[in-house]
N, C-alpha and C positions, 0 to 999 in steps of 0.2 A: 961253443961259438954258435953252433946251429940252434941250440936252445934259446939263446938270447935273441937271435933274429926272429925266431918264431914267436917268442913272447912279445917282442915289440910289435910285430904284425898283428897279433891278437889284440893287444891293447888299442892299437889304432882302429881296428875293426869295431871293437866295442864302443869306442868313443864316437865314431862316425854314425853308428847305428842309433845310439841313444840321444845324441846331441848333434843333429844335422847342422851343416854349415850355414844354412839359411835361417836358423832360428834366431840368431843374434846378428846385428849389424857389425861389419868388420871395421874397427877403428883404425884410422891411419896412425902410424907410430912416428913418422917424421915427414918433413916436407911441408909445403904450403897447405896441403889438405888437412894437416893436423890441426890447423886453426879453425876449421869449420865446426859448427856445433853439431852435437849428436842429434839425429832425427828424432829419437824418442824424447830427449831433453827439450828440444824445441817444441814438440807437440804438447808436452805437459805444461810447459811455461805459458804457451799461448792460451791453453785451456784455463789456467788459473787467472790470467789477466782478463779474459772474457767473462769469467764468472764474477770477478770482483767489480768490474766496471759496469756491467749491465745486469742488474738483478732481475729475477723472474717477474713477469707482470702479475698484478693481483688477480685473484680468482673472481670471476664475474658469474653470477647465477644466470642460467639460461632462461629467457623469457618463456612464460607458459604458452603452449601452442594454441590453446583454446580456453574459453571460460568454463569453469566447472559446471557440470549439468545440474539443472535445478528445475523444479516444477513451475516456479514462477516465471521462468524464461520461456515457457511455452506460449504460443499465440493465444489470444483471448478466446477465440472461437473453439479451440481445442479444450481449454479449461472449462468453458461453458458446456461442451458436450460431455466431458468426463463427469462433471457434477450432476448433470441431468440424468445420466445413466445410474447414478447412485440411488435415484428415486424409482427407477424402473425395476420391478420385482422379477420380470422375465429376463432382462438383460443381466442383472446381477442377483441371481437367486441366493437365498440364505437357507441354511439347514436348521436354524434355531427359531423358526416361527411356525405357528399353526393358524393364527387368525390373520387374514389378509388386511383387514382394517387396522388392527393394532400394528402390523408391520409398516403400513403406509405412514401412520402417525409417528412411529419411532424413527423412520428414515427422515422425515421432515424435521424432527427434533435434532437428529444428528447433523443434518445439513445446517441448521441454525446455530448449533453450539460448536461444531468441529471446524470445518474449512474456513469459516469467517475469521478465525483467529490466526490463520497461517500468514497472510500478507494482505496488503491493500488490494491487490488484484483479486485474490480469492474472496475477500469481503464483498467487493463490488459485484462479482459474478454470482456468488451464492445469494446475495441480497436481491439481485435482479430476478433470479429464479423464484425465490419466495414471494416477491412482490407480484409476479405474474400469477402465482397460484392463489394468493389471498386477496387479489384486487376485487373479484366479484362479491365475496361476502362483505368486504369493507364498504362497497358502494350500496349494498342492500341495506346496511344499517344506518345510512345517513338519514337524519330527521326529515320528515316530509316538508317540502318547501325550501329546503336548504340545498345549496349547490356544493359541488366537490370537484377538485382537480388535484389529485395527489402528485402530479408531475407537471408543475407549471414551467419548469425550465428543462432544457435538454440534458443538463448534467445530473438530473435527479434520478435517472435510471439508464440502463443499457438497453435501449430499444433494439439495437442491432448487435448480436453477439460478436461480430467481427469489428466492432467499433475500436479504433485505436486511440489510446490515451497514454499519458505519461504516468507509468506505474510508480516511478521514483519520486513523484511530487509529494511534498510534505503537506502538513496542515490537516485540518479535520475533514472527514468525508462529508460533513454537513455544511461546509463553508459556502458552497454555491448551490444549495438545494432549497426548495420551497419549505415554508413552515409546515404545510400540511403533509409534506413528504415525511418529516420527522414523526408526525402523529400517526401516519400510516405504518411506519416501522415499529412504533410502540404497539399498535394494534396487532401486528404480526407476532411480536414477542409474547404478548398476553395470550393470543389465540393458540400459539404453539404449545405454551405451557399448560393451558387449560385442557387442550385435547389430550396431551400426554397423561395428565392426572385423571382424566375421565376414562381412558382405556385401562389404566392401572387399577382403578377402584370405582365401583358404581356409586359409592357413598360420597364421591367428590362433589363439592359445591362450587359454583362460580364465585369469583373474587369480587365481582361488581366493578372491575376496572373498565370494562367495555362501556358501561353506562356513563362513567365519567369522561371517557374519550369522546363519545358522540354527543354529549350534552354540554360539554364545556370546552375541551381542547380542540376538537375539530372545527366548531364554528369560529372560535377565536383565531385559529391558524388560517382558516380560509379568508377571514377578513384581512388579516395581515398580508396575505398574498395579493388580495384585491386592491390594496392601497396603491399598488403600482399603476392602477388605472386612473388615479387622480392627476390633475394637471401638474407639470413639473415645478411650478412656482409654489406648490403646496407640499409635495413629496418628491424626494430624490430617489430614483430607482435603486433597488438593492444591489445591482451590478456595479454601482458607483459607490465605493466605500469611502467614508469620510476620513480624510487625512490632512491635518489632525482633526479630531472630533469637533464638530460644530458646536457652538454655544447652545445650551439648553433652551428649549422653547423659542427657537429662532427658525423662522421659515426660510426655505423649505426644510421640512424635517427629513433626515436621512432614514429611509425605510429599514436599513440594516440595524438601526438603533431603536426602532419603534416596536412595541408589542401592545396587544389588546387584552383587556380583561373584561369578561362579561358577567353580568348578573341578570336576573329576570327583568329588571327595569332599566338598567343603565349599561352603557358601553364606555369604558374608560381607555383613554389613549395615554400611554406611558412612553417616556424616552429614557433609555438606559445610557449609562456612562460608557459601556463597551458593546461591541457588536454581539448580537444575538445569533447563536448558531443552533439551528434546530429548536429543541425545547430547552436548551441550556441557557440560562441567564447568568452571565458572569458577574463577578463582584464589581464594586465601584459605585453602587447606589443607582437609584432611578428617581424620576420626578414625573408627576402626573401633569399632562398638558391640558386636557379638557375631558369633559364627560358629556355624553349625549343621551337623550331619552329614546329608548327603543321599545316602549310598551306597545306602540301601534305599528311597528315595523315587522313584517312577516318574512322578509328575505334578508339574506346576508348582503346582497347588493344594495338593498335599501339602507342597511346600517352604514355601509361605506359611503353612500351618498350623504347621509346625515353627518358623518365625520368630515367629509369634504366641505359641506356648508359651514360647519363650526370652525374649521381651519381658515376658511375664507373670511369669516367674520373676525377671527383673531388677527388675520393679516391687515384687515381694514381698521382694526382697533375698536370694534363694536362690542 
């Protein structure tokens, strides 16, 4: 009898120790409270209803906090300073050179061939530095009696390194530059290449391209730029592009479509079907408008005056 009581007490003690009364809710067995739902059942049911009726919102990528770093995002004056330092042997010394003159030539060649292909901004800044360096020798080689202005428009060069411009603009970099600016850039390309070949080998000979530049291309390009000085009833300035292209041989001639070809005795005025950018004549054909005798004319301004007189005669039907 005593053993049974002790055993029953032990069983109750074990049960209360391993399964406390607060672990499970006590369910009513009878009475009105028996009709109430179980709290655990109500919680699980409401969770299922909430999950089925309101799905999770779609995943949205977080917007980037800032634009990715890029060299082209730097201000123009910083890019200008960085590229200038690449030509300074003291600021950026090299361990692989012995001749200072050869090192200067190679650095200018690297500036011409390397950074200019990175982006439009790098092209403009590097070209501006090269133009500043090669402008004196270009002007020294102009034929006696001829004039020169490689930068007839503000857009032809970066006179101020801090100049702000739209770097994302498309189109050709020669779209709004003078014709002589393109000739000057061709001279830079020729001179950089010949200087490099000269320091690499004493047997290197000149290509003769500079003679062609200063006897044919530069005079013709200078005349084309000077056409803007003629009256507006003869020539439409290059800043006003024809849209649509005007009929051929109809005055005023759009300067953007006109180009000049020179020979020892004659200057021919041609009108192209498409806009002339730099030295590039696009397809579509061209037609000669007139020729003038330049045998007794010693200046390019005199040739332009002759062209103006011939265009005025053409306007009057003479």
